[in-house]
N, C-alpha and C positions, 0 to 999 in steps of 0.2 A: 484468322487466329486460331490457333490449336488450342481447344479447350481442355486438352489435358497436360497443357504446360501452367506448372503453379504461377500465380499471378506474381509475386515476387521476381521470378525469374525470367519473365517473358517481356518482349519488348514493348513499349508505349505505341499505339497506333497513332496515324496522323489524327483521326478524329478525338482522342484522348488529348493529344498535345494541344490541339485547338481549342477545348473545353477548359483545361486547364489555364492555359494562356488568356483566355477570355476572363476567366474570374480573377486570376492575378492582376490584370489591367483594370478591370472594374472596382476591385478592393483598393487600387490606388486613389481613386477620387471620388466614390460614391460612398454616401453616407450607409452607416449599418441598418438603418431602417430601409432605405430604398433596396439594398442589397438583400435582405431577409423577404422583402416583398417578391423580389425577382427571383430569388433562390426558391419560393414557394410556388411560383408559377412554373418555373423550370421542372422541378423535381417531385412537387407533391401533388398539383394539378396535372402538369405535363401539358398544358395548354395555355395559350395567351401570353405567350414569351415572344418579345418583340424581334428579337434578332433570330431569323430564320436560318441563317448559316449554322448559328449553334444549335438550333432546334434538329437540323437536319443531322449535324454530327452526332447528338445524343439518340436520334432514331437509329443511325447506323450502328451506333454501340449497341444498344439492347436487342437489335436484330440477330447478333451473333448467336449461334446455338449454343455455345458455352456460357453465356452470360451469367446464369444463375450462381455459377461457380466463383466468379471473382468480381461482379459487380460492387459488392461492398466494399472491396478495396479501392475502387473508382471513387464511390460516393464519399467514402472516408477520407480520401485525398481531396476532394472537392471541399468537403467540410472544414478541413484542416488549412486550407489555403485561405478562408476567411477568419477561422479560430486564431491561427497564429499571427494574423495581422491584429486582430483585436486584443488577444490577451497579453501582448507586450506594451499595451498603452492602458493605464489604469482608467482613463475616462471612457475607453471603449469596451472594458470588459464586460460590461452589462449586456452585450448584444450575444454574447456566447450561450448563455441560458436561453434566450429568445429564439436563437438560430436552431439549437436541439430540441426546443418545444415544438417546432414545426412537424417533426416526425408522429407527434401523436395526434395530429389534426388530419382528418380525412379529406380527400380530393374535393373541391367543392364546385368544380365546373364539370358540366356534361361535355362529351367529346362532339364538337360539331364539325370538325375535320375528318370526314369519312375517310379519305384516304391515309389519315395516321392512326386510325381507332386502334388497329392492332399493335402499332407500337406503343400508344399511350397506355394500351392495357399491359402491356409486357413491362413498361416502365413502372407503373404504380404496383405492380405484383413484386418487381425485384427490390423498389424502395421499402415496401411493406416487409420483405425478407431481411432487410438490412436491420430493423429493429430487432431481430432475434440474434444477431452477431456480437462479438466480442468487441468488433469496434466501436459499436453503437453504445454498449454498455459503458464502455470506456469515456466516451464523450459524454454520457449522462453523468458519471462520477465527476468528471471536469466541471460540467455546468452546475453540478450540486455544489462543488467545492467554492465555485467563484461567487455563488450565490448564496452561501451559507453564511451566518452569524453566529460565531462560536459563544457568543453572550447568551444567546437564547437556546436553552437546552430543554428538550420535552422527550421524556422516555417512552411516550406512546410513539414516536417517530420511528420508522426503519432504522436499523444499525448503520446504513449507507450514509445517513445524513451526518456521520461523525467522521467521515473521511478527512476533512480538513484538520482535525486532531493529531493525525499521526502521520508524520513526516516519511517514516520508514516505509509506509505503504505506496508512496505516490509513484515510484519507478515502476511498479508491477500491476496497481490498478489503474493508473491514467495513462498508459501507453501500451498500444496494442500491436499485433502484426501489420505491418503497412504505414504504420505513424511515420511521419517525415522525420528527418534528423533534426531539423528547428524545432520540432515539438519535444524530442527527446531532451534537447538543450535548455528549453523553457521549463520543463518539468523538473528536470535537476536544479535549476535556479530557484523555482518555487520551493523545491524541498529543503535546500538549504538556508532560504530565508525562514520558513515556517521553523525549522529544527532551531535556528538562532533565536528566533522570536520565544519560542518555548522555553529555552534554557535562560534566556534573560528574565523572562517572565518567572521562571522557577528560582533563579538567583533573587530576586526582587523579593517574593514570597519567603524565603528563608532569612533574608537578611531583617523582614518585618517581625517574623516570628522569633528570632535571636533578640531583637530589640525590645520586642514584648516581653520575652522572658527575664530580661535584665531588668527592666522597669518595674517588674511585679515584684522583684527580690528587693530592689533599692527605695521602692515608694509604696506605700499602702494606700495613697491616696488616688482615687478612681479619676478625678480630674487629669491629673497627669497622664495616666494610660489613655484616656479619651482622646488626647489632643495627636496621640501616635496615629498617622493616616492609615486605615487599613489597606492592605494589599490583598487582591483576591487569589484564593487558591486556583491555579492555573490548570488543574486536572478535576476529573468527575470524580476523584476520591474524596472522601470526607478528610477534614483536617487532620484527625486522629490518624487515618489511613495512610495519607501522604506522609507524614512525618514517620510512621512505622516504615514505610518504604523507603524513604530517604536515608534512615538509619541504617537499615539493613544493607541496601547496595553501596552505602559509602564508609559503614562501620567496619568493626572487627567482629566477623561472623564465624570464625573458626580458629581457635589456640592464637587469639590475638592477632589474627590476620585478615586483611580485606579480600574479596574477590580477586583483585588482580594479584596481589602478593602470593594468594595461595596458589593461583594458576602458574605464575612465575616460577615458584618453589617447585611444584609438581614438575614443570618441564626442564628445570635444571637437573633434578634428582634422576630424571628418565631419559636423559639425552643419549640417543643412540643405543638404548638397551635393546635386547631380543623383542621384537614385535610381542610374542607370546608373555613376556614379563610385563612390558607396557599395559597390555589389556588387562592383567590382574590389577595393576596399580590404577589403571584408569577406574576399574571396578570400584575400588576401595575410594578413590578420589571423589566420585560421583554419590556413592551411598552414605558417606559421612554428611550429606546435606539433607538426608532422607529420615525421617522419623523412625527409628527401630522397629517400632510394633507394626508400622505399615510395611517397612521393608521386607520383614521377615514373612509376611502373608503370602506376598508373591512378587513383589516389585524386583528384589535383589537377585531372585533365581532368573526373571525375564531378561532382566540387564545381562546376567551372567551368561546365558544361553546367546544371546545376541552378538555378545562380544566373541564368544567362543565360535560362532560361525561366520565371523567377520574375517575374509581374507585368510583362511586357515592355511592356504598354500604357502604363505609368507611368513608363518610362526618364526621361523629361525633366522629370519633376515632383521637386521637393525632397523629400527624405527627410522623412517625419514617423512619428508614432507607428503610424498604422495599417499603413505601408508596413514598419515594423520589426517588429512584432507577426506580420505575414503571413511575412516572410521568415524570421525564426526559427523560426517553427512549421514551414515547410518544411525549414529545416536538421533539426530533430528528428525529421522523417518519414524524411529520408534518413539520419542518423546513427544512429537508433535503429530505430524502425518506424513505420508510417504510421499503423495504428489497430489496434483489436481485430479489425475485419472482415479487416483485411489484416495480419497478425502476421509477416509476412516480415521476417526482420533480418539479411540475408546480409551487408551493409556492417558492422552492429554487430560480429558475429562476427570479420569480416575485421579490422577494426580492433584487437580485443582480441588477436587472434592475433598479429598484427605489431607492434603498438606497445606492447601490455601493458594491463593494467587502469587503472594510474594514469594514463597520457597520456591514455587513450581518456576516463577520466572529466573529466581536465582540459579537453578538447575541449568536452565537453559544458557544462562550468561557463562556458567562455568564451562560449559561445552565451547562457546565460540571463543573465549579468553585462551583457549587452548590452541586455537586455529583461527585467527581473526578474518581469513580469506573466506570463511563459511558464514561470516554476518549476514552476507547477501543472500545465504540459502534459507537461514532463518526468516528474514524479512518475507522472502518470496513464500514460504509456508504460512506466513501470518496472512498475506496478502489471500492467499487461497482460502484460508479461514473466513476471511473477511468477505470475499466474493459470494462464498458458500452460505453465509448468514445475512447478507445485506439487506434482505426485503424482510427478514425478521423485526419484530419489536424490540427495541433496545431493552424493554422491561423483561423479555422472555429470554433474552442473552446476557443478563447482567454478569455471569460469570465470566464471559467472552469479554465484555466491555472493561471488567476489571482486569484481565489480562493485557488488554491493550493498553490501558492507562500504567500499569506497573511496569511493563515493557519500556514505554515512553519514559519513565522516570529512570529506569535502569539503564538504558541506552545513553541518556544525557549524562549521568553520573559517571558511568564507564568509560565513555567514549566521547562525551561532549567537549566543546572548546572552553565553556565558561567555567571557571573554578569556583566549585562548589565546597571547599573543604571545611567552610566555616560552618555547614550546615551540621557538623557533628556536636555544635553547642547549643542544638536546639533541644 
């Protein structure tokens, strides 16, 4: 094996193929409990595994000089062989967190086979290194999602415990390099189901609030109101905060227009104008959502400087899709964060502190409504923020939880498939 070749581009060795085939065959007929027990013996202890052919294959794999560079991909694939089998069956999903929990256990057997002592030590070392990789963190988040109960909320718990609440994070927080295509497909399915469930729950809540409001106007009798079956608020926002968020993202926020109408009007007015003029109009489009006193302090100037230095060589060209995508991407860099490599987000925090989470979310929605192709870019940036703060107590990052919740509402109202038009009656 060439240790300098990146794992995804290298060919699978016969020993790896034997290992994968063995796990695939075992997953077909063995119970999750038995598989987890055998997985523990094979990878965690490194001793006591009955199939000597598989033990020899694993010994050969970990003896390679470059194994530290790519073993996490091999182990990740081994995990996914079992995980993909279980997570597609609701009766077997319980086993996924149990499998991932194995990596928090220490080897419990001494090495009695002296001829294998070096290989076992190496195996235990690379397995330990696996727990510091993005592949392991992704599996941990998946286990947390499967094991979570959205009805139980404890603000003392880490932010990471809220992963199941935000479908727009799934594709970036639950998939890592080397994840098989079957896992990608399953995560997309989970994402679609979670999004639909949230939209339905949101619609039920809105319907309940509308009925409650009507009954209050029609009846002063308390017993009549009490007969109305309550519907739980599906967010972590207070009832008042949720109503404010719903009305903001579905209502008329600027000159009698909704966010969607305002964006469409902007695009129609600036179709094919010179890029220089487009950027000037874009500055006005965004700043009209910002409190004037805050904007005058520094935000408007910072935004103007950013746009001025965005693709200046194209100033005299007609605005096209390429320029629009690049410009909107630069705006997200400025408003949220640049990348996982540069996760600074001072402007983002300053916006939240001064404008509040609803208006800040609205500013981001205005950007992606101009170019829906960059919606995934925004989701990726929020995933980076989630990963950055996932071990922090929810109590300590309430500002971020508020943003996640408002973005969930805004995405559902703006891009969702469930009709929430009647929410304007709240």
